[in-house]
C-alpha positions as CSV (number, residue, x, y, z in Angstrom):
1,M,172.1,-17.5,43.0
2,K,168.8,-16.8,40.7
3,L,166.4,-14.0,40.8
4,L,162.9,-15.3,40.1
5,L,160.7,-12.6,39.6
6,L,157.1,-12.2,40.4
7,P,154.8,-9.6,38.6
8,G,152.6,-7.3,39.3
9,M,148.8,-7.0,38.6
10,Q,149.3,-6.9,34.9
11,G,150.6,-10.3,35.3
12,T,153.3,-9.8,32.3
13,V,156.9,-10.3,32.7
14,D,157.7,-7.8,30.1
15,L,157.9,-4.9,32.6
16,F,160.7,-6.6,34.4
17,V,163.0,-5.7,31.5
18,D,164.9,-2.7,32.7
19,F,165.5,-4.1,36.1
20,A,166.5,-7.3,34.7
21,A,169.0,-5.6,32.5
22,A,170.5,-3.2,35.4
23,I,171.0,-7.1,37.4
24,P,174.5,-8.1,37.4
25,S,175.5,-10.7,35.1
26,E,177.0,-13.1,38.3
27,F,172.7,-13.5,38.7
28,A,170.4,-15.4,36.5
29,E,166.7,-14.1,36.2
30,Q,163.4,-16.2,36.0
31,A,160.3,-14.4,35.1
32,I,157.1,-16.2,35.9
33,G,154.4,-14.6,33.9
34,F,150.5,-14.9,35.0
35,S,148.0,-16.0,32.0
36,N,146.3,-12.8,30.5
37,D,143.1,-14.7,29.4
38,I,142.5,-17.3,32.4
39,P,141.7,-16.1,35.7
40,L,143.6,-17.6,38.6
41,S,143.4,-17.1,42.2
42,Y,146.0,-17.0,44.8
43,P,145.9,-20.7,45.3
44,Q,145.8,-21.4,41.6
45,L,148.8,-19.3,41.3
46,L,151.0,-20.9,44.0
47,E,150.7,-24.5,42.3
48,L,152.4,-22.3,39.4
49,V,155.2,-20.9,41.4
50,C,155.8,-24.3,43.3
51,S,156.1,-25.9,39.9
52,R,158.5,-23.4,38.1
53,A,160.8,-22.9,41.2
54,P,164.5,-23.4,40.5
55,S,166.5,-26.0,41.7
56,Q,169.5,-24.3,42.4
57,P,169.9,-21.3,45.0
58,Y,167.3,-18.5,44.5
59,V,165.6,-15.4,45.9
60,V,162.3,-14.2,44.9
61,V,162.0,-10.6,43.9
62,A,158.2,-9.7,43.6
63,E,155.7,-6.9,42.9
64,S,152.2,-5.6,44.1
65,F,149.7,-8.1,43.2
66,S,152.5,-10.9,43.5
67,T,153.6,-10.1,47.2
68,P,151.1,-12.1,48.9
69,L,151.6,-14.9,46.4
70,A,155.5,-14.9,47.2
71,I,154.5,-14.7,51.2
72,Q,152.4,-17.8,51.0
73,F,154.8,-19.2,48.6
74,A,158.1,-18.8,51.3
75,A,155.8,-20.3,54.2
76,T,155.8,-23.3,52.6
77,N,159.9,-23.9,53.5
78,P,160.8,-24.6,49.8
79,P,163.9,-26.3,49.2
80,N,166.8,-23.7,47.7
81,L,165.0,-20.3,48.6
82,K,167.3,-17.9,50.3
83,G,165.8,-14.7,50.9
84,L,162.4,-12.7,49.7
85,V,162.3,-9.6,48.4
86,L,159.0,-7.7,48.2
87,S,158.1,-4.4,45.9
88,A,155.3,-2.1,47.2
89,G,153.9,-5.0,48.7
90,F,151.4,-6.2,51.2
91,A,150.4,-9.1,53.3
92,T,146.5,-8.1,53.6
93,S,144.6,-5.7,51.4
94,P,145.9,-2.5,50.7
95,V,141.9,-1.6,50.1
96,R,140.8,0.2,53.2
97,G,137.6,1.6,54.6
98,V,134.7,2.4,52.3
99,L,136.4,1.5,49.0
100,R,137.2,-2.2,50.4
101,F,133.2,-3.1,50.4
102,L,132.6,-1.0,47.3
103,T,135.5,-2.8,45.3
104,P,133.5,-6.4,44.5
105,F,130.5,-4.0,43.0
106,L,132.7,-1.6,41.2
107,A,135.4,-4.5,39.9
108,P,133.0,-5.1,37.0
109,L,133.3,-2.0,35.9
110,L,136.6,-3.0,34.9
111,A,135.2,-4.4,31.4
112,H,133.5,-1.4,30.4
113,I,136.4,1.7,31.0
114,P,139.6,2.1,29.6
115,V,141.8,0.4,32.2
116,N,144.8,0.4,30.5
117,Q,144.8,4.3,30.8
118,I,143.5,4.5,34.2
119,G,145.5,2.0,35.7
120,A,148.9,3.1,34.4
121,R,147.9,6.6,36.2
122,L,147.2,5.1,38.9
123,M,150.1,3.0,39.2
124,L,152.6,6.1,38.8
125,L,150.5,9.0,40.2
126,G,153.1,11.5,41.6
127,S,156.0,10.2,39.1
128,T,157.5,11.8,36.5
129,A,157.7,8.8,34.4
130,S,158.5,8.9,30.8
131,E,156.0,8.5,28.4
132,P,157.1,5.7,26.8
133,L,157.4,4.2,30.0
134,Q,153.6,5.1,30.7
135,A,153.1,3.8,27.1
136,R,154.6,0.2,28.0
137,I,152.5,-0.4,31.7
138,G,149.4,0.7,30.0
139,A,150.0,-1.8,27.1
140,A,150.8,-4.4,29.5
141,I,147.8,-3.6,31.4
142,A,145.2,-3.5,28.1
143,S,147.1,-7.3,27.2
144,V,144.7,-8.7,29.8
145,R,141.1,-9.8,29.8
146,P,139.4,-7.1,32.2
147,K,137.4,-10.4,33.5
148,V,141.2,-11.6,35.0
149,L,141.5,-8.0,36.2
150,M,138.4,-7.9,38.0
151,D,139.3,-11.7,39.8
152,R,143.3,-9.8,40.6
153,V,141.1,-6.8,42.1
154,Q,139.2,-9.1,44.0
155,A,141.7,-11.6,45.1
156,V,144.1,-8.5,46.4
157,V,141.1,-7.2,48.4
158,A,140.3,-10.4,49.9
159,C,143.9,-11.4,50.8
160,N,145.6,-12.0,54.2
161,S,148.5,-13.8,54.7
162,L,150.0,-12.4,57.7
163,E,149.5,-15.9,59.1
164,E,151.7,-17.6,56.3
165,L,154.4,-14.4,56.5
166,R,155.1,-15.4,60.6
167,R,156.2,-18.6,59.4
168,I,159.0,-17.4,56.8
169,N,162.5,-18.3,57.8
170,V,164.5,-16.4,55.3
171,P,165.7,-12.8,55.1
172,I,163.6,-10.2,54.0
173,L,164.0,-7.3,52.1
174,Y,160.9,-4.9,52.0
175,L,161.2,-1.8,49.2
176,Q,158.9,1.0,50.2
177,A,157.9,3.7,47.0
178,R,157.6,7.3,49.5
179,Y,154.8,8.4,46.9
180,D,152.9,5.3,46.6
181,R,149.3,5.7,46.3
182,L,148.1,2.4,45.7
183,V,149.4,0.6,49.0
184,D,149.3,2.6,52.0
185,P,152.0,2.6,54.5
186,I,150.3,0.6,57.0
187,C,150.7,-2.2,54.8
188,L,154.5,-2.0,55.5
189,E,153.9,-1.7,59.2
190,E,151.4,-4.8,59.5
191,I,154.7,-6.8,57.9
192,R,156.8,-5.3,60.2
193,R,155.0,-6.0,63.0
194,A,155.0,-9.7,62.0
195,K,158.4,-9.7,60.8
196,P,160.3,-7.0,63.1
197,E,163.8,-8.4,61.5
198,L,162.4,-7.2,58.0
199,E,165.0,-5.0,56.3
200,V,163.4,-1.8,55.2
201,E,164.2,0.7,51.8
202,V,162.1,3.7,51.1
203,L,162.6,4.9,47.5
204,D,161.5,8.7,46.2
205,S,159.2,7.0,43.6
206,S,155.3,5.7,43.0
207,H,153.9,2.5,43.0
208,M,156.3,1.0,39.8
209,L,159.6,0.8,41.8
210,L,161.5,-1.5,39.4
211,Q,160.2,0.4,36.3
212,Q,160.9,3.8,37.0
213,L,164.0,2.8,39.3
214,P,165.8,-0.1,37.8
215,Q,168.9,0.6,38.4
216,Q,168.5,1.6,41.9
217,T,166.4,-1.4,42.8
218,A,168.6,-3.7,41.0
219,Q,171.6,-2.4,43.4
220,L,169.4,-2.7,46.5
221,V,168.3,-6.2,45.2
222,T,172.0,-7.1,44.6
223,D,173.6,-5.9,47.9
224,F,170.8,-8.1,49.8
225,V,171.1,-11.2,47.9
226,R,175.4,-10.7,48.6
227,R,174.7,-10.3,52.0
228,L,172.7,-13.8,52.1
């Protein structure tokens, strides 16, 4: 069985290093990174994932930004897909209330503020993450052109993959961060209403689950995959 890893907002595969190292050797990993320079919509990213899908049995592990993408991909019923893991995920925009309407106007400010520092703090808010991890996340965000980040934020605000979620036929595991300040618990409730058979694991972490708890999340994913 192979694990196909899809990254968060920063789009880089580098932040999967600790999680991948904690996966037992019986599993192979393949991570798909997104361009740092070229803005790609969810439909364009879906084409990329479809073109890179393994030819052997596999499970998709998607975090944050990539979870609507993973849902859209799984809804196509691709051959060899056996399961889906959503880490700190959402099917509709996690941005709620007034902020949802303000985001299209605020997103252009990403070109003028230190998004690497602010983004890292938001993703790790309430955690006890080490300074090296904070620095790695900040560097990953800083490696992405502000225009690309802006487009990804706007894609998240506009996303709605609930219909695709209902069409998925493979088992789904949802990893929820108890102290997530970016993805509200209501996002899980939406997903659970669409897929009542969903498996859920709640971990004591902030948003960046796979980075902050690589051993624990790797064990949960491994157990899930072995049951398929």
